[in-house]
N, C-alpha and C positions, 0 to 999 in steps of 0.2 A: 756546587753541590746542585745545581739546577739539572743536569742529566740524570743524578740519580734521583732526584725528585720526580722527573718526568718518564723514567723506568718505572718506579713504583706505581705511580697512577697508570700505566699502562698494564702494569700486570696486574693492579685490581680491577680494572675494565675489563680485563681477559677472563679473570675468573668470572665478575659477574654473570659476564655473556656464558660461560660454559653452566654456570647455576640457572641460569635463565633457559637454555636449550634443556638440560636436563628436566626442570619443572615443565617443560611444554608438553615434553613427549612420556612423562611419568605419573601412571594416574595414583591419586591417593588411595592410601591403604586403606582396610576396612576390614573388623575382624569376622572369624568365621563363626558359625555358632551351630552346635550339634541340635538338632531339634528331635531325634530318635537315634535307634540303635543304629542305623547305616545311614543319616540323612543328616544333609549340612544345609545350611543358607547363608548367603553373604545379604545382609539387611544394608540396604542403601538408603542413602539420605532421603529427605522427604522434600519434593518441590517438583517444579519444573526444571528442563535441563537449562544450563547455565554456566556462565565460567568459573564460577565458584564451585558446584558440583562435579565438573567437567563432564556432565551429561550423564552420569551415574546418579540415577534413583531408583531402580528398580529391586527385585530380591532374586537375584540368582541362586540356584540351589542345585544340586545332586544329590543323586542314591549310589551308594558302593554296592554291588551284586558280588557273586563269587569270584566272578570273573572280567567282570568290566563297570564302568562307571555310565550312570543314565543322567544326563544334563537337564534342567530345564530351566528356559529363558536365559542365555548367556548374558543376554546384557546389551548396551545400548550404542555398543562401539567394538572396533578391534581391539582399544585399550581396556576398554571392561573387561571383554572374554580373555585376553592374558591376564587379567588380574586374577579371575577366577581360575585358570588353569595354574595359575601358582598355588592357590588354596587348597586346590585338589592335590597336587603334588606333596603338601604338608601331611596328609593323611593317609596315602596310597599311591602306588605304582602302577596300579593297573588301567590300562585305556579307556579314552572315551569309547562307546560303541554307539551310542545313541543320544538324540538329542529332539525334546520336545519344546515348540514352541507356541504358547499358548494363543497368541492372536496376533493382527496385525500392525500394530502399535509398535515402531522399530525400537523403543526404549526396552524391547524385552526380545529382541532377537537378532540385531546387529551383532553382535557378538560371536555369529555361528562363524564369521570368517575367521575367528582365532581358534575356533575347535576344527576348522575342515584344514588347514594349515596344519594344524599338529597331529590331527589324525584323519587323514585324508579318507579312510574308511566309513567314517561316522558316519549311521542314519539319520538325515536330517528329518522331523515330522511334524504336520501341523496339519491345520484345518483345511480343505480345499481351497475354501476363499483366500486364505491367507497367502497359499501360493501362487493363485492366479493375479491378485493385486500387486503382489512383489513382483513378479515376471509382466506384468502389466505396466511398470513404472511408480508405485507408490515406492517399492522399495528406494529410488533414485532420491525421491521426495523426501524421504525421512533421513537418508544419508546427509541430503543437504541442509534439511532443518538441523539436525545435530552439528553439524558444522559451525552454522552459522550462530545458533544458541550459545555454543562453546567458545565463539571468536577462533575457531581453527584447531581445536586441539585434538578431536576425533578425527582431524585429518588424514588420509590414509584409508579408513574405512569403507568398505565394498557390501554391495548387497549380495548376500548371498542367501536365495531361498531354498526353503526344505525340499524335497524332491517327493517324500513318500506322505500321503493324503491318509488322513483317519478319521472315522466319524465316530457318532456317538455309538456307545457300547462295545467299541472294540477294545481288544485286551491285547496285551503284548507281555509276552514270556521271555525275562531277558535274564540270564543269570540266574536263575531260580527265585525269580522274585516276578510279580504281577503288575501290570500298569495299566489301569482301567480308564477307560476315555472317556467323559461326560462333556458334551457338546450341544450347550443351551442354544435356542433359536433367539433370534434377536435380542440377545441381552448388551452387553458392554461393547461389543463391536460390529456383530452379525459374522465373527470369522473366530468365533471362542472354541476354546477347549479345556478342560480342566481335568487333570490326570491325579489318580488315585494312587500309589504307593502300597500297596493292598496290605501286604506282609509289615509295612511300616505304620501302618495306620495314620498316613499321612495324605491331605490332599493339597496339589498345587492350585489353586484357583484362578489364577493370573488376575485380570482387574474386573474380575466377577464381582471379586471379594476386597474392599480396601480396610485398613485398619488408620485412625489417626487420620487420615486425608482423604480428601474428596476428589472423585473421578472426573474426569471429563466425560460428558453424556452425549454430545454430538453427533457420535456414531452409532449409538443404541437405543433401546427403550426400556422406560420404567418398567412397564411389565414384564419382557423378557430380562429384565436382572433381578426384579422381585422373583418371578419364578427359577432364575439361576439360583439364588441363595436358596430356596426350597428345595431344590434339586441336592443342592450338595450338604445341605446341613441332614436331608434324611441318610446319608451315607454314615452317620454318626462317627467320624472321624476322633483319633484324640489330637491330630493337629492339624491346624489350616495355615495353611503359607499364602497370606496376599497376595496382590500384586505389588502394592508398596506399604510400608508400614511393617510393626511387630509380626511374627506368627504369634500364634495364639490357639483357644480350644473352640469349641462351636459357639461360643459367646461373642466372638468376633464376627460370626456368619449373623446371627441375631441383631448385632450393633446394627450393623452397616444395611441389613434389611430393613431394621428398621427408621433408618434416615430416608431411605427411598420411598418407603411406603407411606410414612407420616406425610413428605410434601407432596407425593404424587395424589393419596386420597384428600389432602387438605385442599391441592389446587383443584381437582374436581368439584368440591363442594363450593369454593367460592368461584368458581367458572359458573357455576348452574347458578348463582347469583346475579351474574350480568358482571362481575370484576375483572377488570383487566389484570396482566401481570404485574406492574408496576403498583395496582391499588393494592393488591394482595401482597405482597412482598413482605413489607413488616409483620405482618400478623404471623405468617408462616415462620419467619426467620425467629421470631419469637417461640414457637412452638417447636423449631428445632436446637434450644439452647444447650442440650448436650452436647452439640457437634460445633458450636459457635468456634470452639479455642481448634478443633480439626485443621491442620494445613490445608490452605487453599479453600477454605470454606467461604472465604468473601471474595474471591476471584469467581467462583463458579456458583455458589447458589440462586444468586440472580438470573445467570444462564438456565439453569435447571427448572427453572420456575416457569420461563418463558418455553424451553425444551417442552416440559409437561404440559403446557397449553395446546402446543403443537399438536403433541401424541392425542391429544383429549379431541381436538378438533377432527383429527384423521380418523378416529373412530365413529365419529357421529355419521 
């Protein structure tokens, strides 16, 4: 009986090994949401890149025009980009012709690799500073960060930068639809674009707008971010796709702006009274009660207060 038992154990271990190998290369599935007549979004989980979320935490989206597909922010890895392509194929057979990257942070654009592998003629579009920073090495830094944060799940991902630069006010006519560009200065990352799909009344805001989660502010400014909220709210679109969190109407823009402005204005007031960042934290957190349940609030709010102090000092 011993040889049979040994064989059974070997087969069991082989099956576990095969399953583990598959689990290590296949990204978890997420539903595709139709938010307008021709516009779809995969709403990624909230949080920082991790083993648990496999590095996927943004909102890849796409718009189907009459003759092609336009992608916005294909995600944080080769694997996320491949998931997006599978989802596109569930609703259309049209090719991907254009990809917009909203900013430099790799969780939004590292999926470019998958798109170009499948559609080599696709045009990749971004802010000129995004293109410059990727080509100067920041792209490789994001590849390494994702690999480390996911314990190697995103391995195989390569930094593929956009090649077409865009600026505030540009319009792209693609397949009978208009894609209008808003490029707020000094906002979330200093490399930001927001894309309005005009006929769909949809705005892809990147991380200039978040919903139910708090952004890192280390690369941006409060004044610029508040101005970006005002700029995009004036569009009066029916649908706003945040960089992270659920899609919503203009109320999510107002809500995120209120977080930024409440924190920044209160920091200015208390700084003028001579308080340091740690002395003002408790009272500011109390004023931000509606946001205390938001993802990453406890991780970021103290940093935000310190960054607001630095921004105020720089203005003097």
